[in-house]
C-alpha positions in Angstrom: -26.1 13.2 -20.3 -22.5 12.1 -21.1 -20.8 10.2 -18.3 -17.2 11.0 -17.2 -14.9 8.1 -16.7 -12.6 8.9 -13.8 -9.1 7.8 -12.9 -9.6 4.9 -10.6 -8.0 4.1 -7.3 -6.6 0.6 -8.0 -5.0 0.2 -4.6 -5.6 1.6 -1.1 -2.5 3.8 -1.3 -2.9 5.1 -4.8 -3.3 8.9 -5.1 -2.2 9.3 -8.8 -1.1 7.1 -11.6 0.1 6.9 -15.2 -2.3 6.2 -18.0 0.0 3.7 -19.7 -2.2 2.5 -22.6 -5.7 2.8 -23.8 -7.4 -0.5 -24.8 -10.3 1.3 -26.5 -10.6 4.2 -28.9 -13.2 6.9 -29.5 -16.4 5.4 -31.0 -16.0 2.0 -29.4 -19.0 0.5 -27.6 -18.2 -0.8 -24.1 -20.1 -2.8 -21.5 -19.6 -3.1 -17.7 -16.6 -5.3 -17.2 -14.8 -4.5 -20.5 -11.2 -3.5 -20.3 -10.6 0.2 -20.9 -7.0 1.0 -20.1 -3.8 -0.1 -18.5 -3.0 2.0 -15.4 0.5 2.2 -13.8 0.1 2.6 -10.0 3.0 3.3 -7.6 3.7 -0.5 -7.5 2.4 -2.2 -10.7 0.6 -2.0 -14.0 -3.1 -3.0 -13.8 -6.0 -3.2 -16.1 -9.0 -0.9 -15.6 -12.5 -2.2 -16.3 -15.6 -0.2 -17.3 -18.3 0.2 -14.7 -21.0 1.7 -17.0 -22.0 0.9 -20.6 -22.0 3.2 -23.6 -19.9 4.5 -26.4 -16.5 6.1 -25.8 -17.2 9.7 -27.0 -13.9 11.4 -26.2 -10.6 10.4 -24.6 -9.5 13.3 -22.3 -6.1 12.0 -21.2 -3.8 10.5 -23.8 -1.9 7.4 -23.1 1.6 7.9 -21.5 0.3 10.8 -19.3 1.9 10.6 -15.9 0.7 12.0 -12.5 -3.0 11.7 -13.3 -4.8 12.3 -10.0 -7.3 9.7 -8.8 -10.9 10.8 -9.6 -9.7 13.0 -12.5 -11.9 12.6 -15.7 -9.9 10.6 -18.3 -12.6 10.0 -20.9 -16.3 10.6 -21.6 -18.9 7.9 -22.2 -22.0 8.5 -24.2 -25.3 6.9 -23.5 -27.7 5.6 -26.1 -29.0 8.4 -28.3 -26.2 10.8 -27.4 -23.5 12.1 -29.8 -20.2 13.9 -29.5 -22.1 17.2 -29.7 -23.6 16.5 -26.3 -20.1 16.5 -24.7 -19.5 20.2 -25.4 -23.0 21.0 -24.0 -22.6 19.0 -20.8 -20.9 20.6 -17.8 -17.5 19.3 -17.2 -16.0 18.9 -13.7 -12.7 20.6 -13.2 -10.8 18.5 -10.6 -8.5 21.4 -9.6 -11.4 23.6 -8.7 -13.9 21.1 -7.3 -15.4 22.3 -4.0 -14.6 19.0 -2.3 -11.0 18.9 -3.4 -9.8 20.0 0.0 -12.1 18.3 2.5 -10.3 20.0 5.4 -11.6 23.4 4.2 -15.3 22.5 3.8 -16.2 24.9 6.5 -14.8 27.9 4.6 -18.0 28.2 2.4 -19.2 31.4 0.7 -21.4 33.7 2.9 -25.1 33.0 2.7 -25.7 36.5 1.4 -23.7 35.9 -1.8 -25.5 34.8 -4.9 -24.9 31.1 -5.5 -22.9 30.1 -8.6 -24.4 27.8 -11.2 -24.5 24.3 -10.0 -21.6 22.2 -11.6 -21.8 18.5 -12.3 -21.8 16.5 -9.1 -18.3 16.5 -7.7 -16.6 13.5 -6.1 -18.2 13.1 -2.7 -16.3 12.8 0.5 -17.0 11.1 3.9 -17.4 13.1 7.1 -13.8 12.4 8.0 -12.5 13.7 4.7 -12.0 10.4 3.0 -13.0 10.1 -0.7 -16.1 8.1 -1.7 -15.7 6.4 -5.1 -18.8 6.5 -7.3 -19.4 6.5 -11.0 -20.5 9.9 -12.5 -23.9 8.4 -13.4 -24.4 7.1 -9.9 -23.5 10.5 -8.5 -26.0 12.3 -10.8 -28.8 9.8 -9.8 -28.0 10.3 -6.1 -28.1 14.1 -6.5 -31.5 13.9 -8.2 -32.9 11.6 -5.5 -31.3 13.5 -2.6 -29.2 10.4 -1.5 -26.2 10.5 0.7 -23.6 8.4 -1.0 -21.8 7.9 2.4 -24.7 5.7 3.4 -24.6 3.5 0.3 -22.5 0.4 0.0 -20.8 0.1 -3.5 -20.9 -3.1 -5.4 -18.4 -2.0 -8.1 -14.6 -2.6 -8.2 -12.9 -1.7 -4.9 -16.3 -0.8 -3.4 -17.1 1.8 -6.1 -20.8 2.9 -6.1 -22.4 2.3 -9.5 -25.8 2.9 -11.1 -27.5 -0.2 -9.7 -26.6 0.7 -6.1 -28.5 4.0 -6.2 -31.4 3.2 -8.4 -33.2 1.3 -5.7 -32.2 3.5 -2.8 -34.5 6.0 -1.2 -33.6 9.3 0.3 -33.6 9.5 4.2 -35.5 12.1 6.1 -33.7 15.4 5.8 -31.4 16.1 8.7 -30.4 19.5 10.0 -27.5 21.0 8.0 -24.1 20.9 9.6 -23.2 24.1 11.4 -21.3 26.5 9.1 -19.5 27.9 12.1 -17.5 24.7 12.8 -13.9 25.4 13.2 -11.8 24.4 10.1 -9.3 21.7 10.5 -5.8 22.9 11.5 -3.3 23.2 8.7 -0.9 20.3 8.3 2.6 21.0 9.6 5.1 21.8 6.9 6.9 18.7 5.6 10.2 20.6 5.2 11.8 23.2 3.0 10.3 23.6 -0.5 12.0 22.5 -3.7 12.7 26.2 -4.5 14.3 26.8 -1.1 16.6 23.8 -1.5 17.5 24.7 -5.1 18.5 28.2 -4.0 20.9 26.7 -1.4 22.7 24.9 -4.2 22.5 27.8 -6.8 25.7 27.9 -8.7 26.6 24.3 -8.0 26.3 21.7 -10.7 23.6 19.1 -10.2 21.0 17.0 -12.0 17.3 16.9 -11.1 16.0 13.3 -10.7 12.2 13.1 -11.3 10.3 11.2 -8.7 8.2 8.3 -10.0 5.1 7.1 -8.2 6.9 4.4 -6.2 9.5 6.8 -4.8 6.8 9.4 -3.9 4.8 6.7 -2.1 7.8 5.3 -0.2 8.8 8.9 0.9 5.2 9.6 2.1 4.6 6.3 3.9 8.0 6.1 5.6 7.8 9.7 6.7 4.3 9.0 8.1 5.5 5.8 9.8 8.5 7.4 11.5 6.3 10.4 12.7 3.3 8.4 13.9 4.6 5.0 15.1 6.2 4.9 18.5 9.2 2.7 17.6 11.3 0.8 20.1 14.2 -1.5 19.3 15.4 -4.9 20.6 18.8 -6.4 19.6 20.2 -9.9 19.7 23.1 -11.9 18.4 22.3 -15.3 16.9 24.8 -18.1 16.6 24.3 -19.7 13.1 26.7 -22.6 13.1 24.0 -25.3 13.7 21.7 -23.7 11.1 24.5 -23.5 8.4 25.4 -27.2 9.0 21.7 -28.2 8.8 21.1 -26.1 5.7 24.1 -27.7 4.0 22.7 -31.2 4.7 19.2 -30.3 3.5 20.5 -28.7 0.3 22.4 -31.8 -0.6 19.2 -33.8 -0.2 17.1 -31.3 -2.2 19.6 -30.8 -5.0 17.9 -33.4 -7.2 14.6 -31.4 -6.9 16.4 -28.2 -7.9 15.7 -26.5 -4.5 18.4 -24.5 -2.7 17.5 -23.1 0.6 18.9 -19.7 1.7 19.5 -18.5 5.2 16.7 -16.0 4.6 14.3 -18.9 4.0 15.1 -20.1 7.5 14.7 -16.6 8.9 11.2 -16.3 7.4 10.2 -19.7 8.8 11.6 -18.8 12.2 9.6 -15.5 12.3 6.4 -17.3 11.1 6.7 -20.0 13.8 7.6 -17.4 16.5 4.4 -15.5 15.7 2.5 -18.7 16.5 4.5 -19.2 19.7 3.8 -15.6 20.8 0.4 -15.1 19.2 -0.2 -11.7 20.9 2.5 -10.3 18.6 0.8 -11.6 15.5 -1.3 -8.4 15.2 -1.7 -5.1 13.4 -2.6 -1.6 14.5 -6.1 -0.6 13.1 -6.5 3.0 14.4 -8.8 2.5 17.3 -8.2 -1.3 17.8 -5.7 -4.1 17.3 -6.4 -6.9 14.9 -4.8 -10.2 16.1 -4.4 -12.6 13.2 -4.5 -16.4 13.3 -2.2 -17.3 10.4 1.4 -16.1 10.1 1.6 -13.8 7.1 5.2 -12.6 6.8 6.3 -9.7 4.5 9.8 -9.7 3.1 11.5 -6.6 1.7 12.8 -7.0 -1.8 15.0 -4.3 -3.4 14.1 -3.3 -6.9 15.4 -0.5 -9.2 14.1 2.8 -7.7 12.5 1.4 -4.6 11.3 -1.8 -2.9 8.4 -4.2 -2.6 7.3 -6.2 0.5 5.6 -9.3 -1.0 3.7 -11.3 1.6 4.1 -15.0 2.2 0.7 -16.1 3.6 0.4 -19.0 6.0 4.2 -19.2 6.2 3.9 -21.2 9.5 2.2 -24.1 7.7 4.5 -24.2 4.7 7.7 -26.3 4.3 11.1 -24.6 3.9 11.2 -25.8 0.3 7.7 -24.4 -0.4 8.7 -21.0 1.2 11.9 -20.9 -0.8 10.1 -21.5 -4.1 7.4 -19.0 -3.4 9.8 -16.4 -2.2 11.9 -16.7 -5.4 8.8 -16.3 -7.6 7.6 -13.3 -5.7 11.0 -11.6 -5.7 11.4 -12.2 -9.5 8.0 -10.7 -10.3 8.6 -7.9 -7.8 11.7 -6.8 -9.8 9.6 -6.8 -12.9 6.8 -4.8 -11.1 4.3 -7.6 -11.9 2.9 -8.3 -8.5 -0.8 -7.9 -7.9 -1.9 -5.8 -4.9 -3.0 -8.7 -2.8 0.6 -10.1 -3.1 2.2 -7.1 -1.4 -0.5 -5.9 0.9 -1.2 -7.4 4.3 1.0 -9.3 6.7 1.6 -8.6 10.4 5.4 -8.6 10.5 8.2 -8.0 8.0 11.8 -9.2 7.4 14.5 -6.9 5.9 17.8 -8.6 5.2 20.9 -6.5 4.2 23.4 -9.2 5.3 24.3 -10.0 1.6 25.6 -6.4 1.4 28.0 -6.9 4.4 25.9 -4.8 6.7 26.4 -6.0 10.3 23.3 -4.4 11.8 20.8 -1.6 11.2 17.4 -0.3 12.4 14.5 -0.8 10.0 11.3 1.4 9.9 8.0 -0.4 10.7 5.8 -0.6 7.7 2.2 0.3 8.9 0.0 -1.4 9.8 2.6 -4.1 10.8 3.5 -4.5 14.4 7.2 -4.9 13.7 10.1 -5.7 11.4 13.2 -7.7 11.8 16.4 -6.1 10.4 18.9 -8.8 9.6 22.7 -8.3 9.3 25.4 -10.5 7.9 26.8 -13.6 9.6 30.5 -13.2 10.6 33.0 -15.2 12.5 33.4 -13.8 16.0 34.9 -14.9 19.3 32.3 -16.1 21.8 32.3 -17.6 25.3 31.0 -21.2 25.2 28.7 -22.8 27.7 31.6 -24.1 29.8 33.3 -20.7 29.8 35.8 -21.5 27.1 36.6 -19.0 24.4 35.6 -20.3 20.9 34.8 -18.9 17.5 31.3 -19.0 16.1 29.4 -17.5 13.1 27.2 -14.8 14.6 24.4 -12.8 13.0 23.1 -9.6 14.5 19.4 -8.7 14.3 17.4 -5.7 15.4 13.7 -5.9 15.9 11.8 -2.6 15.4 8.4 -2.7 17.2 5.3 -0.6 17.3 4.8 0.1 21.0 1.0 0.6 20.5 0.7 -3.1 19.6 3.6 -4.8 21.4 5.1 -3.9 24.8 8.7 -4.4 25.7 8.5 -7.7 27.6 6.2 -9.2 24.9 8.6 -8.1 22.2 11.4 -9.7 24.1 9.5 -13.0 24.1 9.0 -12.8 20.4 12.6 -12.1 19.7 13.7 -14.9 22.0 11.4 -17.3 20.1 13.0 -16.2 16.8 16.5 -16.8 18.3 15.6 -20.2 19.6 14.2 -21.3 16.2 17.3 -20.2 14.3 19.8 -21.7 16.8 17.8 -25.0 16.9 16.7 -25.2 13.3 15.5 -28.8 13.4 12.8 -27.7 15.8 11.2 -25.7 13.0 10.5 -29.0 11.1 8.7 -30.6 14.0 
């Protein structure tokens, strides 16, 4: 039977993508591991590999198509002995009408007295909690024939996808009682706001231009709305005197000039945060639903503005790297972020983030925690301000305002204050960071 090739989930946050380019054509023979297409996710363009082997019988989604939902058929693969005539005879899954498309409404099944409809090709399975299980169409058919529960099978394919080899040797468990059909359906999600039509009616008669949302902007909107609604934020603010750091930075840059390295204030901030997470290790943690994961290394994410959105590339093991190494790595990550050429492992992870708007003249602001991080440091510009010295005299100093947004589920107030104090101490005594 022909096998459907489905739109893959190439990152944990991907819900839809753009089929940028086909690397095969109809009639080509492919094996597991061969490149099939280039897929644009919300963050980057990635290559998609074949999981099964066969002949490309039909391409269902032409290249350049945007908004292709994950798990939507994009092509049909023919097995040995099959031809294009078998495609028309085979049942085709319609993603829009698949019974499992809305896992929250599984309880609303047809009454038992109704005649059952003809069985369609196996639809994409879902976990008990509504999460999608990724499996190749061939693996799903074998599992259905053998009575296997795909939720109990560990996938060995890309991103944990279940493939043919995973189900061939598996055996069906003893039948368990069917779940009660009377279970109450999940409550409907609260409305996210007025619909597009409602908003358009408000501005009817006014001149405007509609700007289409790309995948990145949709993801940013969804994740930040979720973060603000679900993370109990609190905020800690401090002023940091930068004169010692600026003097030290100038000295280092003169010595590093021959190597082509120029340290920025942001490099020192990243290093200060990384060291502070080691000094207050309880804060080097992330929220994991029903537990907290406390990390050993300091992996610091840094917000990078790009056209139409932002990336947060992660500097791993930032506490163990020199300032020059951090500076070089950050410049490379930022450059590739602006070209949307970062791999998922380069912008996922980390426990804490830095967002610096000082170069735009912003004195202070409150940033939104990016889950699952425990916090984010919002950095403003350094400006000359009058300050009271240690002996009570009035002097002028370069002062930078920072605000630390914290997830209260992970870090309590006093612990957050300790972390911010460590960051301040590191920046006001920069030579200590090199010890």
